[in-house]
C-alpha positions as MATLAB code, in Angstrom:
seq = 'MKVTLSGKEFTLRCDMRALANAKKESNIDINDLKEDAIQIGTLVYYMAQSGAKFAGVPFTYDLDDFLGLIDMGDMEAMTTALVALLGGGEKNQKKAKASR';
ca = [
       5.988   -7.556   -3.606;
       3.141   -7.566   -6.101;
      -0.540   -6.897   -5.551;
      -3.374   -7.159   -8.078;
      -6.182   -4.593   -8.018;
      -9.050   -4.751  -10.506;
      -7.000   -7.121  -12.671;
      -3.985   -4.797  -12.801;
      -0.731   -5.898  -11.201;
       1.360   -3.419   -9.234;
       4.797   -3.887   -7.727;
       4.943   -2.356   -4.265;
       8.178   -0.887   -2.954;
       8.439    0.339    0.618;
      11.307    2.795    0.414;
      12.033    6.223    1.796;
      10.487    7.883   -1.288;
       7.151    6.113   -0.750;
       7.091    6.867    2.976;
       8.158   10.504    2.524;
       5.576   11.129   -0.203;
       2.826    9.508    1.868;
       3.721   11.752    4.792;
       4.248   14.950    2.790;
       1.299   14.646    0.403;
      -1.285   12.742    2.483;
      -0.135   13.206    6.084;
       0.260    9.443    6.584;
       2.941    8.430    9.062;
       3.546    4.692    9.373;
       4.056    5.148   13.110;
       0.445    6.341   13.365;
      -1.073    4.051   10.734;
      -4.566    2.998   11.688;
      -6.834    0.284   10.374;
      -8.439    2.805    8.048;
      -9.157    1.532    4.543;
      -8.405    4.926    2.960;
      -5.071    5.280    4.756;
      -4.087    1.740    3.765;
      -5.110    2.292    0.134;
      -3.286    5.612    0.046;
      -0.080    4.122    1.450;
      -0.298    1.302   -1.104;
      -0.647    3.993   -3.806;
       2.657    5.578   -2.804;
       4.341    2.182   -2.652;
       3.005    1.277   -6.114;
       4.175    4.640   -7.443;
       7.661    4.044   -6.030;
       7.724    0.458   -7.284;
       6.942    1.606  -10.808;
       9.582    4.323  -10.705;
      12.198    1.877   -9.413;
      11.317   -0.612  -12.176;
      11.350    2.125  -14.811;
       7.749    1.552  -15.856;
       5.107    4.255  -16.295;
       2.674    4.911  -13.452;
      -0.203    6.950  -14.815;
      -2.629    6.877  -11.887;
      -3.440    9.767   -9.634;
      -4.502    8.927   -6.082;
      -8.230    9.128   -6.804;
      -8.023    6.804   -9.816;
      -5.835    4.352   -7.887;
      -8.260    4.243   -4.954;
     -11.011    3.569   -7.482;
      -9.238    0.348   -8.459;
      -9.445   -1.009   -4.925;
     -12.411   -3.184   -4.104;
     -13.071   -3.927   -0.440;
     -12.324   -7.561   -1.301;
      -8.737   -6.451   -2.002;
      -8.179   -5.280    1.576;
      -6.894   -8.614    2.876;
      -4.258   -8.890    0.131;
      -3.227   -5.257    0.644;
      -3.000   -5.660    4.413;
      -0.906   -8.813    4.004;
       1.411   -6.970    1.605;
       1.749   -3.981    3.943;
       2.538   -6.163    6.940;
       5.239   -7.949    4.936;
       6.684   -4.720    3.519;
       6.690   -2.875    6.808;
       8.632   -5.662    8.483;
       5.861   -7.440   10.332;
       6.518  -11.062   11.021;
       4.093  -13.951   11.076;
       2.972  -12.978   14.605;
       2.072   -9.430   13.493;
       0.369  -10.763   10.379;
      -1.890  -12.993   12.490;
      -2.619  -10.047   14.774;
      -3.592   -7.871   11.783;
      -5.921  -10.564   10.458;
      -7.487  -11.135   13.881;
      -8.254   -7.442   14.277;
     -10.378   -7.298   11.113;
];
């Protein structure tokens, strides 16, 4: 799944590497994921990092620089991508949108 942040396109990959790195480096567990913009942006960072590695393309952003690319207007697209990647169906997607 692709997401565009500040005009830059990133391929997101929700794999064990992304989830393990998010947990190990930022203490983010998807079972405890909250509606916190920083947690969501940070998880997307690890998924973008994994997506780039899987595609064999360079990923030169550190977490701080990546978070700097995210405008609050990007939150809906990121939330939609996360719901899709984490296995949420249409029902969960509507629930996520309703809770904003």
